[in-house]
One Martini backbone bead per residue (centre of mass of N, CA, C, O) as a GRO file, in nm:
protein
  345
    1MET     BB    1   0.094   0.039   0.027
    2ILE     BB    2   0.038   0.373  -0.067
    3ASP     BB    3   0.115   0.649   0.145
    4LEU     BB    4  -0.054   0.986   0.081
    5ARG     BB    5  -0.200   1.136   0.321
    6SER     BB    6   0.083   1.206   0.482
    7ASP     BB    7   0.377   1.327   0.648
    8THR     BB    8   0.288   1.165   0.928
    9VAL     BB    9   0.359   0.851   0.826
   10THR     BB   10   0.636   0.851   0.904
   11ARG     BB   11   0.930   0.660   0.989
   12PRO     BB   12   1.181   0.574   1.163
   13SER     BB   13   1.487   0.527   1.102
   14PRO     BB   14   1.744   0.344   1.197
   15ALA     BB   15   1.924   0.593   1.269
   16MET     BB   16   1.716   0.728   1.446
   17ARG     BB   17   1.676   0.495   1.644
   18GLU     BB   18   1.962   0.499   1.746
   19ALA     BB   19   1.962   0.781   1.860
   20MET     BB   20   1.745   0.728   2.064
   21ALA     BB   21   1.883   0.488   2.217
   22GLN     BB   22   2.144   0.702   2.288
   23ALA     BB   23   2.014   0.897   2.465
   24GLU     BB   24   2.038   1.148   2.668
   25VAL     BB   25   1.882   1.186   2.994
   26GLY     BB   26   1.611   1.365   3.175
   27ASP     BB   27   1.433   1.618   3.338
   28ASP     BB   28   1.240   1.851   3.168
   29VAL     BB   29   1.075   2.000   3.387
   30PHE     BB   30   1.372   2.067   3.521
   31GLY     BB   31   1.570   2.117   3.260
   32GLU     BB   32   1.762   1.820   3.252
   33ASP     BB   33   1.758   1.756   2.943
   34PRO     BB   34   2.013   1.748   2.719
   35THR     BB   35   1.868   1.684   2.448
   36VAL     BB   36   1.645   1.895   2.460
   37ASN     BB   37   1.837   2.138   2.487
   38ARG     BB   38   1.979   2.101   2.217
   39LEU     BB   39   1.727   2.128   2.043
   40GLN     BB   40   1.643   2.409   2.133
   41ASP     BB   41   1.902   2.551   2.052
   42MET     BB   42   1.891   2.471   1.746
   43ALA     BB   43   1.615   2.599   1.682
   44ALA     BB   44   1.686   2.891   1.752
   45ARG     BB   45   1.914   2.923   1.551
   46LEU     BB   46   1.759   2.857   1.288
   47LEU     BB   47   1.544   3.118   1.365
   48GLY     BB   48   1.679   3.360   1.538
   49LYS     BB   49   1.632   3.293   1.836
   50GLU     BB   50   1.668   3.271   2.183
   51ALA     BB   51   1.443   3.044   2.203
   52ALA     BB   52   1.297   2.714   2.301
   53LEU     BB   53   1.014   2.464   2.277
   54PHE     BB   54   0.928   2.146   2.359
   55VAL     BB   55   0.652   1.970   2.200
   56PRO     BB   56   0.425   1.724   2.113
   57SER     BB   57   0.272   1.939   1.911
   58GLY     BB   58   0.136   2.153   1.684
   59THR     BB   59  -0.121   2.218   1.835
   60MET     BB   60   0.017   2.303   2.101
   61ALA     BB   61   0.185   2.529   1.980
   62ASN     BB   62  -0.043   2.705   1.889
   63GLN     BB   63  -0.208   2.721   2.164
   64LEU     BB   64   0.010   2.843   2.335
   65SER     BB   65   0.039   3.096   2.167
   66VAL     BB   66  -0.243   3.199   2.195
   67ARG     BB   67  -0.235   3.220   2.508
   68LEU     BB   68   0.010   3.413   2.533
   69HIS     BB   69  -0.137   3.663   2.342
   70THR     BB   70  -0.401   3.633   2.525
   71ARG     BB   71  -0.737   3.688   2.634
   72PRO     BB   72  -1.028   3.648   2.741
   73GLY     BB   73  -1.224   3.795   2.467
   74ASP     BB   74  -1.051   3.783   2.240
   75GLU     BB   75  -0.915   3.832   1.909
   76ILE     BB   76  -0.839   3.644   1.616
   77ILE     BB   77  -0.653   3.626   1.306
   78VAL     BB   78  -0.754   3.418   1.026
   79GLU     BB   79  -0.748   3.193   0.798
   80ALA     BB   80  -1.009   2.990   0.704
   81GLY     BB   81  -0.802   2.726   0.653
   82ALA     BB   82  -0.664   2.701   0.909
   83HIS     BB   83  -0.543   2.491   1.137
   84VAL     BB   84  -0.616   2.652   1.407
   85VAL     BB   85  -0.943   2.610   1.314
   86ARG     BB   86  -0.984   2.325   1.155
   87TYR     BB   87  -0.764   2.105   1.339
   88GLU     BB   88  -0.815   2.196   1.680
   89SER     BB   89  -1.102   2.146   1.826
   90GLY     BB   90  -1.160   2.443   1.943
   91ALA     BB   91  -0.914   2.548   2.126
   92ALA     BB   92  -0.924   2.863   2.134
   93ALA     BB   93  -1.190   2.863   2.293
   94GLY     BB   94  -1.152   2.630   2.511
   95LEU     BB   95  -0.852   2.737   2.623
   96SER     BB   96  -0.869   3.084   2.571
   97GLY     BB   97  -1.139   3.242   2.509
   98VAL     BB   98  -1.150   3.292   2.192
   99GLN     BB   99  -1.206   3.454   1.899
  100THR     BB  100  -1.255   3.412   1.543
  101CYS     BB  101  -1.131   3.561   1.242
  102TRP     BB  102  -1.235   3.482   0.916
  103LEU     BB  103  -1.033   3.492   0.624
  104PRO     BB  104  -1.022   3.495   0.285
  105GLY     BB  105  -0.806   3.334   0.081
  106THR     BB  106  -0.537   3.269  -0.152
  107ARG     BB  107  -0.430   2.983  -0.093
  108GLY     BB  108  -0.394   3.106   0.216
  109ILE     BB  109  -0.360   3.413   0.135
  110LEU     BB  110  -0.317   3.733   0.262
  111GLN     BB  111  -0.403   4.057   0.290
  112PRO     BB  112  -0.330   4.339   0.459
  113GLU     BB  113  -0.601   4.488   0.408
  114GLN     BB  114  -0.779   4.276   0.537
  115ILE     BB  115  -0.663   4.286   0.816
  116ASP     BB  116  -0.699   4.583   0.878
  117ALA     BB  117  -1.018   4.579   0.844
  118ALA     BB  118  -1.052   4.347   1.086
  119ILE     BB  119  -0.968   4.529   1.300
  120ARG     BB  120  -1.064   4.632   1.591
  121PRO     BB  121  -1.195   4.879   1.744
  122PRO     BB  122  -1.161   5.093   2.031
  123ASP     BB  123  -1.428   4.929   2.169
  124TYR     BB  124  -1.613   4.778   2.421
  125HIS     BB  125  -1.797   4.615   2.209
  126ASN     BB  126  -1.518   4.492   2.131
  127PRO     BB  127  -1.292   4.273   2.063
  128PRO     BB  128  -0.966   4.245   2.094
  129THR     BB  129  -0.698   4.253   1.876
  130THR     BB  130  -0.400   4.032   1.949
  131LEU     BB  131  -0.389   3.826   1.687
  132ILE     BB  132  -0.186   3.692   1.420
  133CYS     BB  133  -0.226   3.409   1.194
  134LEU     BB  134   0.002   3.220   1.015
  135GLU     BB  135   0.070   2.991   0.724
  136ASN     BB  136   0.393   2.799   0.669
  137THR     BB  137   0.274   2.627   0.494
  138HIS     BB  138  -0.041   2.582   0.328
  139ASN     BB  139  -0.240   2.322   0.343
  140ARG     BB  140  -0.522   2.398   0.203
  141GLY     BB  141  -0.370   2.555  -0.033
  142GLY     BB  142  -0.134   2.337  -0.120
  143GLY     BB  143   0.153   2.430  -0.008
  144THR     BB  144   0.179   2.724   0.034
  145ILE     BB  145   0.380   3.003  -0.006
  146TYR     BB  146   0.462   3.265   0.181
  147PRO     BB  147   0.536   3.570   0.097
  148LEU     BB  148   0.764   3.773   0.223
  149ASP     BB  149   0.646   4.051   0.149
  150ARG     BB  150   0.369   3.987   0.283
  151ILE     BB  151   0.463   3.955   0.563
  152GLY     BB  152   0.591   4.237   0.595
  153ALA     BB  153   0.322   4.387   0.557
  154ILE     BB  154   0.174   4.260   0.795
  155ARG     BB  155   0.375   4.357   1.009
  156LYS     BB  156   0.313   4.658   0.980
  157VAL     BB  157   0.016   4.635   1.069
  158ALA     BB  158   0.077   4.514   1.352
  159GLU     BB  159   0.261   4.737   1.464
  160ALA     BB  160   0.056   4.978   1.433
  161ARG     BB  161  -0.157   4.800   1.635
  162GLY     BB  162  -0.028   4.612   1.857
  163ILE     BB  163   0.024   4.310   1.721
  164ALA     BB  164   0.062   3.994   1.719
  165LEU     BB  165   0.274   3.724   1.573
  166HIS     BB  166   0.199   3.400   1.433
  167LEU     BB  167   0.368   3.097   1.326
  168ASP     BB  168   0.258   2.829   1.138
  169GLY     BB  169   0.552   2.617   1.075
  170ALA     BB  170   0.519   2.310   1.017
  171ARG     BB  171   0.634   2.361   0.693
  172LEU     BB  172   0.880   2.566   0.676
  173PHE     BB  173   1.110   2.396   0.535
  174ASN     BB  174   0.971   2.380   0.265
  175ALA     BB  175   0.999   2.682   0.206
  176VAL     BB  176   1.309   2.699   0.228
  177VAL     BB  177   1.383   2.490   0.004
  178ALA     BB  178   1.213   2.619  -0.231
  179THR     BB  179   1.351   2.935  -0.198
  180GLY     BB  180   1.620   2.983  -0.004
  181ILE     BB  181   1.508   3.104   0.243
  182PRO     BB  182   1.568   3.164   0.547
  183ALA     BB  183   1.422   3.107   0.843
  184THR     BB  184   1.499   3.385   0.966
  185GLU     BB  185   1.339   3.562   0.768
  186TYR     BB  186   1.064   3.462   0.855
  187ALA     BB  187   1.086   3.478   1.180
  188ARG     BB  188   1.138   3.798   1.233
  189HIS     BB  189   0.811   3.873   1.203
  190PHE     BB  190   0.778   3.704   1.483
  191GLU     BB  191   0.717   3.616   1.801
  192THR     BB  192   0.605   3.332   1.703
  193VAL     BB  193   0.740   2.994   1.618
  194SER     BB  194   0.637   2.702   1.456
  195PHE     BB  195   0.750   2.352   1.425
  196CYS     BB  196   0.775   2.041   1.274
  197LEU     BB  197   0.903   1.695   1.301
  198SER     BB  198   0.646   1.489   1.198
  199LYS     BB  199   0.683   1.535   0.909
  200GLY     BB  200   0.907   1.581   0.668
  201LEU     BB  201   1.140   1.513   0.890
  202GLY     BB  202   1.056   1.215   1.036
  203ALA     BB  203   0.957   1.227   1.306
  204PRO     BB  204   0.742   1.100   1.553
  205VAL     BB  205   0.768   1.366   1.753
  206GLY     BB  206   0.706   1.701   1.755
  207SER     BB  207   0.769   2.048   1.855
  208LEU     BB  208   0.846   2.398   1.804
  209ILE     BB  209   0.900   2.700   1.997
  210CYS     BB  210   0.991   3.028   1.895
  211ALA     BB  211   1.160   3.291   2.092
  212ASP     BB  212   1.199   3.463   2.341
  213LYS     BB  213   1.287   3.417   2.670
  214GLU     BB  214   1.032   3.527   2.813
  215ARG     BB  215   0.824   3.358   2.648
  216VAL     BB  216   0.930   3.084   2.712
  217VAL     BB  217   0.879   3.085   3.011
  218LYS     BB  218   0.570   3.104   2.973
  219LEU     BB  219   0.532   2.858   2.793
  220ARG     BB  220   0.629   2.646   3.006
  221ARG     BB  221   0.389   2.687   3.187
  222LEU     BB  222   0.166   2.631   2.977
  223ARG     BB  223   0.248   2.344   2.917
  224LYS     BB  224   0.184   2.239   3.198
  225MET     BB  225  -0.116   2.322   3.193
  226PHE     BB  226  -0.173   2.144   2.916
  227GLY     BB  227   0.003   1.863   2.962
  228GLY     BB  228   0.322   1.890   2.820
  229GLY     BB  229   0.493   1.771   3.026
  230MET     BB  230   0.814   1.617   3.026
  231ARG     BB  231   1.061   1.405   3.083
  232GLN     BB  232   1.236   1.162   2.921
  233ALA     BB  233   1.253   1.333   2.612
  234GLY     BB  234   1.530   1.264   2.462
  235ILE     BB  235   1.433   1.034   2.282
  236LEU     BB  236   1.271   1.242   2.101
  237ALA     BB  237   1.482   1.460   2.047
  238ALA     BB  238   1.681   1.294   1.892
  239ALA     BB  239   1.514   1.280   1.640
  240GLY     BB  240   1.510   1.583   1.588
  241LEU     BB  241   1.816   1.616   1.550
  242TYR     BB  242   1.834   1.426   1.313
  243ALA     BB  243   1.636   1.573   1.129
  244LEU     BB  244   1.793   1.848   1.115
  245ASP     BB  245   2.068   1.717   1.003
  246HIS     BB  246   1.921   1.517   0.746
  247ASN     BB  247   1.596   1.630   0.641
  248ILE     BB  248   1.589   1.909   0.486
  249ALA     BB  249   1.709   1.893   0.196
  250ARG     BB  250   1.530   1.640   0.100
  251LEU     BB  251   1.255   1.791   0.047
  252ALA     BB  252   1.298   1.826  -0.259
  253GLU     BB  253   1.206   1.543  -0.339
  254ASP     BB  254   0.906   1.588  -0.266
  255HIS     BB  255   0.859   1.817  -0.464
  256THR     BB  256   0.916   1.649  -0.719
  257HIS     BB  257   0.693   1.444  -0.671
  258ALA     BB  258   0.452   1.629  -0.666
  259LYS     BB  259   0.492   1.730  -0.964
  260ARG     BB  260   0.452   1.452  -1.084
  261LEU     BB  261   0.162   1.414  -0.997
  262ALA     BB  262   0.037   1.670  -1.120
  263ALA     BB  263   0.109   1.603  -1.416
  264THR     BB  264  -0.067   1.356  -1.428
  265LEU     BB  265  -0.347   1.470  -1.328
  266ALA     BB  266  -0.376   1.684  -1.569
  267GLN     BB  267  -0.435   1.426  -1.779
  268LEU     BB  268  -0.695   1.348  -1.644
  269PRO     BB  269  -1.002   1.241  -1.626
  270GLY     BB  270  -1.191   1.447  -1.404
  271VAL     BB  271  -0.944   1.643  -1.352
  272THR     BB  272  -0.850   1.930  -1.142
  273ILE     BB  273  -0.539   2.107  -1.212
  274ASP     BB  274  -0.259   2.324  -1.121
  275PRO     BB  275   0.070   2.265  -1.126
  276ALA     BB  276   0.168   2.559  -1.041
  277HIS     BB  277   0.049   2.519  -0.731
  278VAL     BB  278   0.284   2.329  -0.687
  279GLU     BB  279   0.539   2.401  -0.436
  280THR     BB  280   0.567   2.135  -0.277
  281ASN     BB  281   0.410   1.833  -0.102
  282ILE     BB  282   0.119   1.931  -0.206
  283VAL     BB  283  -0.186   1.781  -0.342
  284VAL     BB  284  -0.471   1.940  -0.492
  285PHE     BB  285  -0.777   1.795  -0.622
  286ASP     BB  286  -1.044   1.785  -0.860
  287ILE     BB  287  -1.352   1.544  -0.908
  288SER     BB  288  -1.635   1.645  -1.011
  289GLU     BB  289  -1.630   1.531  -1.317
  290THR     BB  290  -1.686   1.230  -1.228
  291ARG     BB  291  -1.948   1.203  -1.038
  292ARG     BB  292  -1.796   1.158  -0.764
  293THR     BB  293  -1.701   1.091  -0.473
  294ALA     BB  294  -1.448   1.094  -0.260
  295ASP     BB  295  -1.507   0.817  -0.139
  296GLU     BB  296  -1.524   0.656  -0.403
  297VAL     BB  297  -1.237   0.721  -0.507
  298LEU     BB  298  -1.079   0.622  -0.260
  299ALA     BB  299  -1.175   0.326  -0.279
  300ALA     BB  300  -1.050   0.277  -0.559
  301LEU     BB  301  -0.758   0.339  -0.481
  302LYS     BB  302  -0.729   0.133  -0.248
  303ALA     BB  303  -0.779  -0.119  -0.424
  304GLU     BB  304  -0.487  -0.046  -0.584
  305GLY     BB  305  -0.283   0.090  -0.339
  306LEU     BB  306  -0.402   0.392  -0.258
  307LEU     BB  307  -0.351   0.668  -0.025
  308LEU     BB  308  -0.584   0.922   0.054
  309VAL     BB  309  -0.754   1.235   0.106
  310PRO     BB  310  -1.003   1.434   0.204
  311PHE     BB  311  -1.103   1.796   0.147
  312SER     BB  312  -1.381   1.730   0.013
  313PRO     BB  313  -1.633   1.607  -0.170
  314THR     BB  314  -1.430   1.709  -0.445
  315THR     BB  315  -1.150   1.663  -0.285
  316LEU     BB  316  -0.797   1.585  -0.293
  317ARG     BB  317  -0.507   1.448  -0.107
  318ALA     BB  318  -0.147   1.467  -0.157
  319VAL     BB  319   0.157   1.346   0.014
  320THR     BB  320   0.482   1.383   0.023
  321HIS     BB  321   0.773   1.174   0.135
  322LEU     BB  322   1.039   0.984   0.270
  323ASP     BB  323   0.856   0.701   0.221
  324ALA     BB  324   0.835   0.814  -0.085
  325SER     BB  325   0.946   0.704  -0.361
  326SER     BB  326   0.991   0.709  -0.688
  327ASP     BB  327   0.847   0.440  -0.728
  328HIS     BB  328   0.594   0.505  -0.570
  329VAL     BB  329   0.506   0.743  -0.754
  330GLU     BB  330   0.482   0.581  -1.011
  331GLN     BB  331   0.269   0.389  -0.905
  332ALA     BB  332   0.063   0.610  -0.838
  333CYS     BB  333   0.024   0.708  -1.123
  334ALA     BB  334  -0.082   0.443  -1.236
  335ILE     BB  335  -0.326   0.430  -1.056
  336LEU     BB  336  -0.461   0.695  -1.139
  337LYS     BB  337  -0.493   0.619  -1.437
  338ASN     BB  338  -0.671   0.370  -1.399
  339VAL     BB  339  -0.903   0.491  -1.231
  340PHE     BB  340  -0.989   0.744  -1.410
  341THR     BB  341  -1.029   0.590  -1.671
  342ARG     BB  342  -1.251   0.405  -1.561
  343LEU     BB  343  -1.451   0.625  -1.470
  344ALA     BB  344  -1.486   0.750  -1.757
  345ALA     BB  345  -1.603   0.471  -1.879
   0.00000   0.00000   0.00000
């Protein structure tokens, strides 16, 4: 079975498992796990921040950041398809007591003018806008890279209004590899930046939040409050160190594989996709012309040995990753051709 449902399905390589087995550990709640500390130091350096905090998941990273920057009754501005509001189980409202203002983006990307117009006026009838969240790359946008100049323009709006910026950079290093822009250049526009180890970087668990030292001290307390304090977490942190040392540059292979899938899909009956929109490792395509539901098409693909996920009743998503080789991608292309040709007939 070729599994392209997500880059979260990757499994630790033998070398990564060996690094985990050899990890030096301590009690991270006391700040005494040397491997966790090395990972946090490395993450902070990569993003040009003073400090970092290791947390169990990307969702926790985002929600700790929301809690850090807001008070109950505040409002945060997000793109309508952002992970922080689409895939985190209502956590912003449930855990931080904030409401969210959803703005429609173009493939996940917002205009600074949109954001400026959505910021609440300083009137006690309104919830104060205290945080703007961006996502880079944007999952529902199809792995879209947030243009750096757009981020800079949004930063100017935020600074003028005294509003914090958080970057959900779960797949930030996909953007870094695709553009050649250093992670520090993206990160410098944000008070807090999170990125995942357990997606394209191939580690089994974990994310990092990077910020200044004062904010990381506060985040550490919030992590404990949210139930994310870990003890001998160096076993997991070792996988993250291995991932950052070995698996960033190879993300380019995933991007090449995604473009190969997109080129194949563009030639298939009943499929609508613009290959130029495939910028990283996520491929989203429309199947409405097949007159079949997403579930029906997924079942047909699964029967041939290919796993994808639905993104709507008429769209599917494929994600390339380090466990999907060139041969796997070619097999996936063959399956897609067989299934969509048969459906058209």
